[in-house]
N, C-alpha and C positions, 0 to 999 in steps of 0.2 A: 060594410065599411064605406065611408063617404066616397073614396076615390074608386070604389068598385061598383057603384050604382049602375054604371053604363059600360059593362064589359064588352070590349070589342072581340068579335069572334076571330079565331085564327083560321084564315083561309089562304095563307101564304102559298102553300103547295097544292091549292085545290085545282088549278088549271095545268095542262101539259106544258112542260118547260123544254125548249130544244137544248138548252145548255144549263146544267144545274151548278151553280157556284157553291163554294164552301160556305157552310153556315156561319152566320156572324150575328153578333148581339147588336144589330143596328136599329134604326128607327122603326123599321117594319116589324121586327121582332118585339122590340120593347113595347110597341103600342098594343100588342095582343098577348103579351106575356102572361098576364093572370089567367086567361082562358087556355092558352097553350099548355102552361105548366100543370094546370089541374086535370086537363084532358089527356096529358101525356105521361104523368108520373102517378103511378098507383100509390093510394094512401097519403097523397101530398099534404092534405090538411091535418091529418092525423100526425105526420112527421113534423110539421110546424109546431103544432100544439105541444107535442112531446119534447121536442128540442127545447122549447122554453121551460118546460118542467125540469128537464135534466139540467139546464143552465142554472135554474134557481137553486138546484141541489148542490152544485159545485162552485157556485159563486162565493167570493171571499171579500171581506171588507176591504176598502181602499184598493181595489183591484180593477181590472179592465176586462170587458167582453168585446171581442172581435168577430165580426162577420165577414169573411173573406170570399169575395164573389157573391155580394149581397143582392144582386139583380134589383128587384123592387123593394127589397128590404123586409120581406115578409118575416123571416126568422128574427131579424133585429127587433121588429116592432113586437112580435109576440113575446120576446124575452124582455124587452123593455117594459112591457105591461106587468110583468110579474116582479120586476126589480127596481121600478121607478122611484120607489121611496127608499132606496138604499144608496150608499156612496159608491156606487159602481159607475165607471165611465164606460161609454159605448162608442164603438168604431164600426162603421159600416163602410165597406171597401169594395170598389168595382172599377175595373179599367174602362168600361163602356160608358161614354158620354151619354148616350141615349138611356141606358139603364140608370144611371145616376140622377138623371134629370127627373125620371118617374120616381125614383126612390125619395128624392127630396120632396117632391109633390105629395107623395103618400104621407111622409112624416109630417108635413105641415098641418094635416088634418088631425094629427093624434098627438104630437109631441110639441111642447112649447119650448121657445128659445133654442139654445144650442146644447141640448142635453144628450144629442148624438152627434158625433163628429163624423161627417161624411167625407170620404177621400176618394176622389176619382184618380187611381193610380193603379199600376200593376201591383199585384200582391208582393211581388219580389221587392218592391221599394218600401213596403210598410214595415216600420219598426214595431216589433212585437215585444212588449215590455209589460211586466207586472200583470200578466194575464192570468185569469182564474178560469176562463172559458174562451175557446176559440172554435167557432163554427165554420165548417166547410160543407155547405149544402149543395151537392151536385157541381162541384167546382173542380176538384182534382182532375176529373176525367178530361178537362180541357187544358190541362197543363202538360207540357212535353214529357213524356215518360222518363227520359234520362235526367230531369230536373226534379222529379217527385221526391226522391229521397232527401235531397238537400232541403226542400221546402218543409217537409215534415221534421227534419233536424232543426230547422229555424224555429218552427213552431214550438217544438219541445223545449228549446233553449229559452224561449220567451214565456213559458208557463211558470207559475209559482208551484211549489211543491203541493201536491193534491190537486192541481189544476187539471182540466180536461179538454180534450179535443173531440168534437162531435163530427163525425165524418160520414156523409152520406153519398153514395155512388151507384151508378148503374154497373153491374158486373157481368163477366162472362164465365163460363164454366169450361174446365179443361176437357171434361168428357163431352164429345160431340152430341151424342144423343140427348143429354141432359140440357146442354146449352140449346139445342134445337127445340126442345120441349118449352123451356122458359121463354124463349124468343117468340114461339108461336103463341103461347098464351098471352104474352104482352101485346102482340099484335092484335089479338082478339079483344083485349081490354081497350086498345085504341079504336078499334072498329066499333065496339060497343059505345063509345064516347062521341061517335059521329064522324070520325075520319075515314075517308075512303081508301080503298087499296092504292089508289094513285098517290094520295097524300103521304101515306105511310111509306110507300117506296121512294118517292122523290125526297122526302126528308131524310130517310136513311141514307141515301147517296150523298146529300148535301153535308151529313154529319161524319162520313167515312174518313175524311182527311183530318178532321179537327177534333173528334171525340175518340180517344183511345182507351179502351176499357181494360181493367185488371181483374184477375180473379180474387175471390176473397183471401186465398192464401197469400197472394202478393201483398194485399193491403196489410194483413196480419204481420207479414215478415217485415214490411217497411216500418211499421209502427214499433215492433219490438227492436228493431236495429236502431232506431232513434233513441230508445231507452224507456219507452212507456212500460210501467210495471204491471199494468192491468189492461187488456184489450177484450172488450165484450161486444157481441153483436146483439143489439137490442131490438132491431127492426128488419123485417123482410116482407116484400110483396112483389111476387114474380121474380124479376132479375134486378130488383132494387133493394139495396141494404143500407143500414146505418150502423156505425160502430162507435163505441164509447171507449176512448183511450185516455187513462189517467196516469198522470206523472207521479 
């Protein structure tokens, strides 16, 4: 795609740091995000393509599609490409000014006019109405744990009957040996994609205070508590999963 001709390589954690600050979606991260996400999330391109296919299946006439925590807008763009000739409204939401700037630039190469509404705001401020599809791709893990149920409830209430939430997350396992195995395999994946042990270690430290993982059972329980009638796991690669929750 036009905006990806010259991908900047992620080397944010390549050099030793005396003090590692909490991870943030700032200019440094936004500038290298396409490279970072593909080298850090197993099956990322498959996820994006499949999210769009699922969104097409559950989209409804005269409804809305929300991408909450859209970053560069990859899921929005993939979904738009499948639904652009329908009367569906698109909303791409992210609180990061840096991410939203890149998102708008990305859209400018592929989308004409104002066919996608870009909202730079906290997803708590986003009014979710008439939604047939809500996408949260690696977003919930950055929400404070004690606010996650309320957010899922809000999404459920904003969905039309038969509407769907597509929720992708990195998870942990309650059984230590299983969790250790999946974490180890994931680190091997990152190493195979060119990240050094130093980069893996320093980024993990930076994420400790800002990315809080749930188990798959916790995600299922939260979705069921909100009222979703059907919850299905449709994707897993190492310790990354994606769930489809239907109202």
